[in-house]
N, C-alpha and C positions, 0 to 999 in steps of 0.2 A: 824519829825512827829511821834506821838504815834500811832502805828499800832493797838492798842487795842486788842492784843492777849497775853499779859503777863498772865501767869498762865494756859494757854491752854496746851494741850498735843499733841504731834506729833510723828508719825512714819516716819522715813526717811530711805528709802532703798538705798543701794549702798553708804553708808555714810562714808566709810573709806578713800575715795580719790576723787579727781576731783570735779565734779559739785555737787554730793551728799554731799560731805564733806562741800563744801562752803555753800550749802543750810542749812545744819544742824547748822553751825556756825551762819548764818544770823538769823535763828529762835531763837537760844539760846540767841543772843544779844537782842532780843525782849522779853526775859523772858519766852520763851516756854519750858516746860519740854519735854525731848526727850527720845525716844527709837530708837536707831540707829542700823541698820542691815547691815551686809556684810558677805561674806564668810570667809575672812581672819581674824582670831581671834586676832592675835597680832597687826596688823595694825589698826583694829577697836578699840581695847582697848586703843591704843595710842591716837587715835582721840578723844575718849570719855574723856580721862584724860585731853587733851588739852582744850576741850570745858569747862569742869568743872573748870579748873584753870582760864581760861579767864573770864568766865561769871558767875560762881557760880550756874548755874542751875542744876537741877537733870537730870542725864543722865544714862540710862540703855543701855548697849551694848549687843546685841544678835547676836552671830556669827552663821549664818545660811544661807541656800540657799533658797530664797523665790520662786524660780521656782518649788520647790517641795511642795507637800501637807504637809509633815512633817515640813519643814522649815517655812511655813506660820503659822502652828499651834503653833510653838515655839514663833514666833514673836507676834502673837495675845495673847498668854498666858501672855506675858510681858506687853501688852497694848491692852486690848480688846475693849476699847472705846476711840479711838483717836478723837480729834477735827480736826486734820490735818493729811493728808496722802500724802506722797511724794513717788510716784512710780518711780523707777529708776533701770535700768539694762543695763549692757554693751551689745553692739550690737554683733551679730554673725559675723564670719569671712567673708571677701570678697571672691569673686571667680567668676567662670563661672557657670551659672545656669545649664549647661549641666552636670556638675559634682555633683550637689546637689541631695542627696537621699531624700526619704520620711522622713527618720529619721532626716536629717539636717533641713528640713522644720518644722517638729514637734518641734524640740528643739528650733528653732527660735521663733515659735509661743508661746511655753510655756514661754520663757524668756521675750519676748518683747510685748506680748499681754495678754495671759491668766493669768499670775501671777498677773498683775495689776488688771484685771477684778475680779479675785477671792478675792483679798484684798479689793477691793471696795465693793463687795457683802457682805463681812463679817463685814464691818464697816459703811456702808451707812445708814442703818435704825436707828442706834444709833444717827448719826448726825442729821437725820430728826427729831427724837424725841426731841433732845436737841435744835433744831432750830439754829444750827450752824455747818457748816462743810466746809472744804476746801480740795479738792483733786487736786493735781498737778501731771501730768504725764510728766516726762522728756523724750522726744522722740528724734527727730533729724530734722535738716533743710532738710534732704533728703526726708522727707515726702512731701515737696513742690517742691523739685528740685532733683528727684531721678536720680541715675546713675546705670548702669546695674550691675557693679561688687559688689554693695551693695544690691543686690536684696532680700536677705533673710531679712535684716533689713527693707528695703523699704516695703516689703509685710506685715510683722508682725506689724510694727508700724502703717502702714496705716489702718490696721484692727482695731487697738485700737482707732485710730483717729475717724473712722466712728462710732464705738460703743459709744464713749464719746459724740459725737455730738448729738445723740439721747437721751441718759440718762440725760445729763446735763439739758435739757429743761423739763424733766419730774419731776425734783426735785428742780428747782430753787425757787419755791414759799416757800420753807422751809428754805431759807437762807443757802442752801447747793450749793456750786459751784464746777464745775469740768472743769479744763482747761488743755491744753497741752502746754508745753514750749519747743520750738524747737531750740536747740543750734546749732549755726554754728561752726566755728573753734575756740575753746577755748584752751588756753595753758595748757593742762593737760598731764598727763603721756600717756593717750590713744592717743592723737593727736601726741605726739612725737614718739610713737611707730609706728603709721600709717605712719608718714613721714619717719621713719627709713626703713620700708618695701619698700616704694616707692623709696627711695634712692638706696637700695640694688638691686631692680628689674631693675632700669634704669641705674645703674652704675654711678650715680651722687653722689656728696657729700651731706651730710645731710643739711648743711646750705644753699646750693643752692636750694634744694627742698623746704625748709621753706621760703626762700626769694621769690620764685615763688608763693607759696601759699599766702603769705602776699600781694603780688602785685595784686592779683585778688580780694582782699577785699577793698572796697572803703575806709574804715577806715584805711587801710594800717597797720593793726596790728591784732594779735590774741586777742580774748576776755580774760579778766581776770576772773577766776572762782568766785571771790568775787562779781563782778558786776552781774553775773548770779544769785548767791544766793540771792542777795538783791532784784532782780525782783521777784523771787519766794516768798520771805518773804512778799512783798507787796501784791501779789496775794492771799496769805493766810490770809491777814489781815481783820479786821472788816471794813476797808475802801474800800474793793474791792468786796463787795457783789453784785454789779451790773455787774460784769464781769464773764461770764460763757459761756461754750461751745466754747471757743476761742482757736486758735492755734497761740501762740504768738512767733514770730520769733525774735531771738537774733543772728544776724549774721554780724553785721558791715556793712550792706547794700549789702551783696553779692548776695542775690536773686534779679534778675532784674525785677520781675513783680510787679504789683500793688496789687494783691489779693493773 
């Protein structure tokens, strides 16, 4: 299927690894020009080179922290008028809410809610003027199935989810869509790190922890980052203009509910 976005421009945050990297590759394979962002300069530069070699598209790498105003300014200087915006930031650390300070909460909200909102604010009116825009926020399946020790992530990402629900309906008539994609357990460095911490805390070996996690997923496997990126690319396409304000869950059937 021709997604109809060749020649469009995209900002992809958190693009040096994991789901952000996979999304950047998927968009590049459709001919989208990229500005990719992450904090780690070397890893980001390597990713940008790999995308250029494979796809031949124009890729600009901006090593910056988009949770800061200065970081967002640097990113927008490289791409002030994107057609596509992929918001993506790693989640805050797990823990017991009794130990979280106000500073911990503010940091989580800055990273997983406000940074996305501020980038949307900076780019949305241009999308409206051009009558094309696609915004994807990579959040988490924990928005639908929260657990206590990830409360910082649950709280901040749920705030972003509520904000997008209202804004998406306000701009839909302009062919501008905003959707959240909720990943479950995808086989990324972050998931392996999480499983490593669980193994250490429980005194179990890593493979036992991973086997237990897989057994709880009806698909009996972890997701592949590439299949996540391809879903995001479709939602960014000209073919997906009637999908907006949605929370699209990719979790291999792990969530047990209907809605």
